[in-house]
Structures are given as C-alpha cells and as structure tokens.
N, C-alpha and C positions, 0 to 999 in steps of 0.2 A: 154315780161318780166314785172313783176309787179313793181309798184313804189317802194316798200320797197326793192326789190332786186337791183333795179337801184341805190337807195340811198346808200345801203351798198357797192355796187361796187365802187361808187364814193369815199366813205370814205376810202375803201381799196386802191384805186388808189392814193389818196393823202397821205396815210400813217397814217391815224387816228388810225387804229386798231393795227398797228405794231410799231408805234413810239409814238404817242401823248398820247394814253391811258396808256401804261406802264409808261411813264414819269410822267403823272399826278398822277397815283396811288402811285408811289415811292415818288414823291415830297410831296404829301399830307400826307402820313403816316409818313415820316421822319420829316416833319415840325411840325406836330401835336405832335409827341412824344417829340421833342426838346422843344416845347412850354410848354408842360405839365410838363416835368421833370425839366425844367430850368437848363439844364446842362451847358450852356454857360453863365449863369448869369440871373439876374432878368429882365434886360432891354436889351435883346439881340435879338429882333425880326428880325433885319437886318441880324445878323450873322446866325440865324436859317434858314432864307430864302436862304442865299448863300450856306450854307452847304447842305440843301435839294436840291437846284438847281444842285449843283455839283454831288451829289450822284445820282440824277435822270439821268443826262447825262452819268455817269459811268455805270449805269445799262443798258442804251440803247446801249452803246458800246459793251456789251456782248450779242451776238445774242442768245445763248442758254438760257439766263435768260429771254429774251423777250418771247420765246416759253413757258417757264414755267409760267410766269406771265399772258400771254394771256389765257392759259388753266385754270389756277386757277381762273381768273376773270370770265370766262364763266361758270364754274361749281359752283362758289360761288354765282353768280347771280341766277342760277337754284336752288341751295340749299336754298337761302333766300326765293324765291318764294314758293318752296315746303314746307318749314317750316312754313311760314305764312299761307299757305293753310291748313296745318294740324291743326294749332292752331284755325283758324276760323271754320273749320269743327268740331273740338272737342267742341268748345263753342256752336255751333248751335245744336249739337246732345246731349248736356248735359253731355259730357264725363268727365268733370273736376269737381271733388268735391270741389276743392279749386282753387285759382288763380294759373294758371300754371307758371306765372312768379315768384312766391314765392317758388316754389319747385325746386328740383335739376335736374329733368329729361330733361328740355329744354337745360340745360348746357351740359348734357351728349350727347344729340342728336347733339348739335352743335359741340362738340368735336369729335364725330364719323364722322360727315360730313366733318370736316376739315381734319381728318386723311385720309378719302377716297379720298378727292380731292387732297391732297398732294401726296398720293401714285399714283393716276392716272397721275398727272402732272409729277412726277418723272419718271414714266413708259413711258410717252409720249416723254420725253427728252432722253430716252435711258439708264437711270440709272438702272431701273428694267426691267425684262423680262415681257413685257405686254401680251405676248401670254398665259402664264399660268393664268394670271388674267382673260383674256377674255374667255378662254375655261373652266376653272374649278371654280375659286373662285367667280367670278361675278354671274354665273347662280346659284350656290349653295347658295350664300348669298341672292340673290333675292328670291329664293324658300323658304329658311328658314325664311326670313323676312315676306313673305306673309303668311306662315303657322302660324308664331308667332302672326301676326296681327289678323288673323281670330280667333285663340284661345283666344287671349286677348279680342276681341270683344264679344265672346260668354260667357266667364266666368267672365267678369268684373262686379262689382256691378253696378246696374242701377241708373243713375241720381245723382243729387247732394244730399248731406246728409241734411235731414230736421233739422231745428233748432227749439227748443221750446221757446216760448215767456213766459216770467215771467209775471204773472198778476200784474197790477199796484196796489199799496196799497193806493194811493191817490184817493179821490173821487172828482168828478167835482163839483165845487161850483159856484153859480151865483155871479158875481162880479158887483157891482155898479147897474146901471139901466138897464143892459142887461137882457132881458127876452126872453126865447124861444118863437117861434111862437105858437099861440093858447092858451097861458097862460093869464089869466085875471089878471087885476090889483086888488090888495086887498085893 
C-alpha cells in the first residue's frame, strides 16, 4: 500500500471524512454567514459560535446529509482545481482579451459547475435516478462540451486586443545641471 492510501485509510477509520469534515464545513459556513449578516446582534460572536456548533451537530445526526455533503465537497474540490487550471491555461495561451475576473463567464461557469455537482449529489443520495444521467446525459454533455470547445478554439479571435499609444505632446527638457552623456559643457 502507498503512504497516501494508508493515511486516507487511517483518516477514514477515525471518522475524519464522515464526521469531522462535514461538521467543519457546516460550522464554518454557518458561523461566517452569521458573522457577516450580524443577525444575532453586533457583538454576538459567542452566540454565533454556539448556533453554528449546534447546527453542525444536527447535520451530523442526519446520515443522508453527510453523504450529500461529502459528495459535494469532493466534486467542489475537483471543480475548483479544474476551473483554476482553465484560467491558468487561458492566460498562458493568450485566450483572454480582458481580465477574466471582470467578465461574467467565470460566474456562469461556476453556476453551471454548482448545478452539476448538486444534481450529482442528489442523484447519489437517491433523490434523482442517476442511471439516466450516467447513460445518456453525461456522455452527451461531455461530447457536446468537447465539440463546443474545439469549435471555440478554432473560430475565436487570436490573442489579446492591441492598444494604441497616444503620442506624448510634452518634450523632454534638460533640468538643472543634468547633461546627457557625450554632451560638452558650453
């Protein structure tokens, strides 16, 4: 066995993946939302902590929620890595005419990724029929996405948009005793 596999097995044996990580995710999200919105008052950090702690334990008590949270965490981590890779690759290849964080398409990509992850997590928990997704929708979606990516790569305009520099109207003047090299003193 490899070292990584052994470490993951030890973590699974002590309940890190099934208990501690879902609790930490729920606790962190609830606490940060309560802190940001100040629902319980301006100086309510202790109350926010207690409420987040209780909600974290309530979520752990529901086993089907743990399956959904675990699946969403795995696929969200994959989506973040893939999205970051796409942005880095796009920057290296000169595929962005402007800053991609100032446009709307990263938001749409994130929304689509969240929808896919949520649908997969709900199918994993038995809410949706995952067989139809695995046999028809996923292969067609991957094929369509690949074809769309190839078509976009072929027909997209190449490289960043060049900008024109305006000529400066000011002339450079000698100031004080500064003289360029090679110039003789008069």
